[in-house]
C-alpha positions, 0 to 999 in steps of 0.5 A, a space after each residue: 605498370 601492366 604485365 605485358 605477358 597477360 595481354 594478347 598481342 593479337 586477337 584470334 580470328 574467332 574473337 572477331 565474331 560478335 554474338 549475343 544470345 537471345 537474352 542479349 547477353 554477349 557470348 564470349 567465344 573465349 569460353 570455347 577455347 579448346 573446342 572446335 566451333 561451327 558457326 552457321 550464319 543464317 536468316 529466317 527468310 533464307 530457304 537454303 538456310 532452313 533446308 540446311 538446318 536439319 542436315 546440321 542437326 543430324 551432323 550434330 548427333 554424330 559429334 555428341 561425344 566430341 569437343 565441338 560447339 554448334 552455333 547458329 547466328 542471324 543478324 535479325 531481331 530477337 523476336 524474329 529469331 524466337 518466332 522461327 525457333 517457336 515454329 521449328 523444332 530444331 532445338 539449336 543454339 540460336 544467337 544474334 550476329 552483331 557484325 556479319 558485314 565486318 566478317 565479309 559475309 556476303 550471302 547466306 547460309 555461310 558457315 565458319 569452322 574454327 579450330 581449337 586455337 580460334 583459327 578460321 579453318 573452313 569458310 563457305 557460302 552456300 547450302 551444304 548437306 552437312 550430314 553427308 558422310 564426306 562432310 561429317 569426315 571434313 568436320 571430324 578432321 578439324 575436330 581431331 586436329 591437335 
């Protein structure tokens, strides 16, 4: 008989996201428990996505000492993502998204921010200048939540 206390009664929202790394290994988002997780859904052909990336990279520098993980997920092939990575010197954590349609991602870029409990606390479709002070503050408020 299984110990019912060890089985979760419901999945957290972050567990609904299906990601693999560029080696096609499954990314277990439970490894980021206790961290804020910023996931940017993008595509190599998406001009606003590409314009947004340097602003996210700049924002990441503001959070180096904070408990936050930045992930960049595309539903394109590994070869397409690796080709993009080779031609753009962003040094980001690129992943393959396995279920963007199931997550109701209707346009790109789309950004999800999950709090330390795996709850989706921010979701937005469209370009945002993430290194703008107001947006740094928005992320900081989520990171600093207890």
